[in-house]
N, C-alpha and C positions, 0 to 999 in steps of 0.2 A: 370550627369543628374540623378535626384532622381526618384525612382519608383513612389512616390506620384505625381510628376509632370507628368509623363507619363500616370498615371491613369486618371487624370483630363484633361490633354491636350495631347492626343496621337499624335497630329501633331508635337509635339516637336521632334519626331524621324526624321522628315523631315526638315533638316537644322539646328536643334539644338535650335529653339526658338518657343514659343507658340504664339497663336493668340492675346494674351493680353500682350505680352512682352513689358515692359515699356521702356527699352533701345531702342528697335527697333522703338517703337512709337515716342519717343522724338527725337532721332537722325535722323530718316527718314525726319522729318520736318526741322531739322537743316541743313541737307545735301541739302534739296530742296531749301533752302535760300542761300546757299553758291555759290560764284562765284570765278573764278580764279584770278580776279583782287582785291579781298577783303583783307583788314587787319582785322584779327579776334582776339579778346581778350578772353582767357579762364580765367574767374574770379573764383579763387579758384581751380586752375588746379591740385594741389597736386603732388603726385609722378607718376600719370598716371597709377594707379593700375588696372583699368578695361582694359585699352589698352594693358597692359602687361599680365594680368592673365585670362582674359575672354577666356573660352574654345570654344566659338562659333565663327567660322571664320567670319560669316556674321555680327555679332555684332561688332567684331573688325574692320571690314572694315568701318562700320558706325561711330564708335568711332574715327577712324583715320582721323582727319581734316587736318593735315599737308600734304602739297602737293596738296590739293584741293583749297587752297587759296594762295594769294601772300605771306602772312606772318601770322604766328600764334604765338601770344605772351601770355605767361602764367604768372599770378600773384597769390601769396598765402602768408598767414601769416606764413606758415611753410617752412623752408628752404629745405624741401624735394622736392620742386618744381624745385630746381636747378638740380635734378637728373632725371627729367621727360624727357624721350627720344622722346616724341612726340611733342616737341615745337621747334620753331625757335629761341625764346628768352624767358628768364625766369627772374622774379624779385621777391624778397622777400619784402613784404610790411608790414607796421604796420596797425592794424585794423582801426585807425582813421586818417591815413595819406592819402594825395592825391595820386592818381595813377601816376606813372612815365610815363605819356603819354601826348601828346599835345592835345589841344582842337580839337574836331571833327576829330580825327585821326583814328578812328575805324569804320568799316562798320557793324560789327556784334559782339555781346557779347554772349558767352555761359557760363552758370553757372550750374553745375550739383551737386545736393545735397549740396548746400552751403547756401542758403537763411535762412535755419533754424538756422544757426550759427551767423547770423548778429546781432550785438549789436545796431547799430544806423541806422535804415532803411532810414531816410531822408538823412543822409550823403552819404550812399551808392548810393541811387537813384540819388542824385545830381552829384556825381562823374561819374556815368555811363552816365548820360545825358551830362555831359561836354565833355567826350571823344568820344561819339557816334555822328556821323554825322546825320543831318536831313534825315529821311527816313531809318535810320539804325534800326537793330533789336536787342532786348534783349530777349534771350531764356534761360529759367531756368526750372529745375525740382526740386521739393521740396515737403516734406510731408505737407499735410493739417493739420493745428492745430487741427481741429475737426474730423479728420479721426482716425482710430485705431492706426496708428503709432504715430501720434502727441499726442493723448490722453495718450497712454501708456508711451511715453517718458516724458511727463510733470508730470506724476504721480511718476516717478522714479527719485530720485536725480541724478545729473550728475556724482557723484562719483561712482555710481553703474552701469552706462551704459556699461562699458567694460565687467563686469561680466555677465550682462543680454545678451548682444550681443554675447558673447562667447558661451552661451547656445543656443540662437536662430539661430545664424549663425556661426557655428564652423570654417568656413574658413576665417572669418573676423579677421584681424590682429589688435592688440592693437594700433599700430601706426596710423591706419585709423579711430580711434574713437575720436571725438572732442566734447567739451561742446556745448549744444544746447540752443537756446534762444527763438525761435518761435515768433519773433516780426514782421515777414513779411510773415505769412503763412496762411492768409485768403484772400478771394477776396476783402473784404473791406479794409484790411490793405495794400494790393497791390495798390489799387486805391488811398489810402491816401498818400502813398509814391510816387507813379508814377501817378501824376495828369492827369486825362483824358483830361484836356485842353492841355496837352503837349504830351500825349502818347495815341496811339490807343491800346485798350486791346482786345486780342484774346485768352485769357487763358481758359483752360477747365480742368475738373477733369478726372482722369484716375485711374483705378483699375487693377493692374497686378496680377501676382501670389502672394499669401500670404506667401512669402518666410520666413518671420519672425517666422513662426510656424514650421520650420524644416521639418521633414518627417511625422508629425502626420496627417494621412489621415482624421480622424474625424474633426479635427480643420480646415483643409483645406476646407473640404466640407461645414462646417458651415460658414466660412468666405466668400467663393465664393457665397453662397446663400445670405448672408447679403449684399454683393456688389450689387446684382441684386435688392434688395428690398429697399435699402436706397437712399435718394436723393443726388444730387451732393454736397450739403452742407457738407456731411459726407464722401465724396470721400477720399480715402487714400492719393492720390498724386495730386498736382497741376502741370500741364504743362503750363508754363508761356511763352506767346509770346506777346511781346509789341513792337510796332513800334513807333519810335520817330517822332513827327510831324515836 
């Protein structure tokens, strides 16, 4: 826990998380939707880095979906998903290939920091709709294209992302950095891909700690002030909650 986080969010000393913690906000809602009879798909599950390395026990409990549902299936384009310890089953997929799941076989899909990497939004939306049963939920966390994360990422070519992230987030491993596309990262693009005629939209913007600014107290203060003054259109992150009709 950094001194700058304690300075702006002293409550972090109580349990290890702040009042604006994005992981707690997102996964609290995911857990609220979970049921023991559900089959859950983790779309872009990766190697389970947060589940293994997060130092906050409460966040790890929220991140741990295995055992809270009947079956947790993970898919990813990276074969690191095969080593994810928090899954009941894992599959490596190609970006434009159909999911290895039957129609309407999934009750809930969770996708954390993945939508910004999607090449073909319509294909992804169609596949998720195919495997999700009516009434099922799609839950995703992703940067807003027009928030500070999205704007900065789009200004920097993909080949330099690893170098920039190493400076901004020293604990971030190179293996966890992937090319970004930002083709599904605005409210309008979400509605274009996930037709409101077929999906109920409950998404909203969220601003957590500006962790990309390391331990610079001045920059943290400026960013937190900007979060209060800017409209949702410029929110840093979208928390996406869609229910299939």
